[in-house]
C-alpha positions as CSV (number, residue, x, y, z in Angstrom):
1,M,0.0,0.0,0.0
2,Q,1.3,3.4,-1.0
3,Q,1.6,6.4,1.3
4,P,-1.4,8.7,1.0
5,K,-0.9,12.0,-0.8
6,S,-0.6,15.1,1.4
7,Y,-3.9,16.9,2.2
8,T,-2.0,20.2,2.6
9,A,-0.1,19.9,-0.7
10,T,-3.3,18.9,-2.6
11,L,-5.2,21.9,-1.0
12,L,-2.5,24.4,-1.9
13,L,-2.2,23.0,-5.5
14,S,-5.9,23.2,-5.9
15,F,-6.1,26.8,-4.5
16,F,-3.3,28.2,-6.6
17,L,-3.2,26.0,-9.7
18,G,-6.6,24.4,-9.7
19,G,-7.6,25.8,-13.1
20,L,-4.7,23.9,-14.6
21,G,-5.6,20.6,-12.9
22,I,-2.2,20.3,-11.2
23,H,-3.8,18.8,-8.1
24,R,-5.2,16.1,-10.3
25,F,-1.7,15.2,-11.6
26,Y,-0.4,15.2,-8.0
27,T,-3.0,12.8,-6.8
28,G,-2.5,10.4,-9.7
29,Y,-5.4,11.4,-12.0
30,I,-3.3,12.0,-15.1
31,G,-6.1,11.7,-17.7
32,I,-8.4,14.0,-15.8
33,G,-5.5,16.4,-15.1
34,I,-4.9,16.7,-18.8
35,L,-8.6,17.4,-19.4
36,Q,-8.6,20.1,-16.8
37,L,-5.5,21.6,-18.2
38,L,-7.0,21.7,-21.7
39,T,-10.4,23.1,-20.5
40,G,-9.2,25.5,-17.9
41,G,-10.6,23.4,-15.1
42,G,-13.9,22.8,-16.9
43,C,-14.3,26.6,-17.3
44,G,-13.8,26.8,-13.5
45,I,-16.7,24.7,-12.5
46,W,-14.7,21.5,-12.2
47,T,-12.0,23.4,-10.2
48,L,-14.7,24.7,-7.9
49,I,-16.1,21.3,-7.2
50,D,-12.6,19.8,-6.6
51,F,-11.6,22.7,-4.3
52,V,-14.6,22.4,-2.1
53,S,-14.3,18.6,-2.0
54,I,-10.7,18.9,-0.9
55,C,-11.5,21.6,1.7
56,F,-14.0,19.3,3.4
57,N,-12.0,16.1,3.0
58,N,-14.3,14.5,0.4
59,Y,-11.5,13.9,-2.1
60,K,-9.6,10.7,-2.7
61,D,-6.4,10.0,-4.7
62,A,-6.3,7.7,-7.7
63,N,-5.7,4.7,-5.4
64,D,-9.0,5.5,-3.6
65,Q,-7.1,6.5,-0.4
66,D,-8.1,9.5,1.7
67,L,-5.6,12.3,1.7
68,G,-3.1,12.1,4.5
69,G,-2.9,14.7,7.2
70,Y,-6.4,16.2,7.0
71,N,-6.6,19.5,8.8
72,A,-10.2,20.8,9.2
73,T,-9.1,24.3,10.3
74,L,-6.8,24.7,7.3
75,G,-9.6,23.5,4.9
76,K,-12.2,25.8,6.4
77,T,-9.7,28.7,6.4
78,F,-8.9,28.3,2.7
79,F,-12.6,27.9,1.9
80,F,-13.5,31.2,3.6
81,I,-10.5,33.0,2.0
82,W,-11.7,31.7,-1.4
83,I,-15.2,33.0,-0.7
84,A,-13.8,36.4,0.4
85,L,-11.8,36.6,-2.8
86,I,-14.9,35.9,-4.9
87,V,-16.9,38.5,-3.1
88,F,-14.1,41.1,-3.4
89,G,-13.8,40.3,-7.1
90,I,-17.5,40.8,-7.6
91,I,-17.5,44.1,-5.8
92,I,-14.5,45.4,-7.8
93,Y,-16.1,44.2,-11.1
94,A,-19.4,45.8,-10.2
95,S,-17.8,49.1,-9.3
96,A,-15.7,49.1,-12.5
97,F,-18.8,48.3,-14.6
98,S,-20.8,51.0,-12.8
99,A,-18.1,53.5,-13.5
100,A,-17.9,52.5,-17.2
101,L,-21.7,53.0,-17.5
102,R,-21.5,56.5,-16.0
103,G,-19.0,57.5,-18.6
């Protein structure tokens, strides 16, 4: 039996490089990693699903093993950081769009 892949490494790869599918390569899903690389993480939706699954420890590697070293605090922290970044992006986009409409 192989050593499980690191939860922390998978979480960080998904957070920073999820759109490229690098976390999929790391966990042994080479074919799916290539598909994510070619489709930009399934236009972001596939990346979103993977990231949330990793944050809440619902993700297994290609050998059907749980990721090693699960840290609930780290997962929740990254999840809320990600939510905050999305909200911040929406606010910035909306203000820029509003300014462009005003002329």
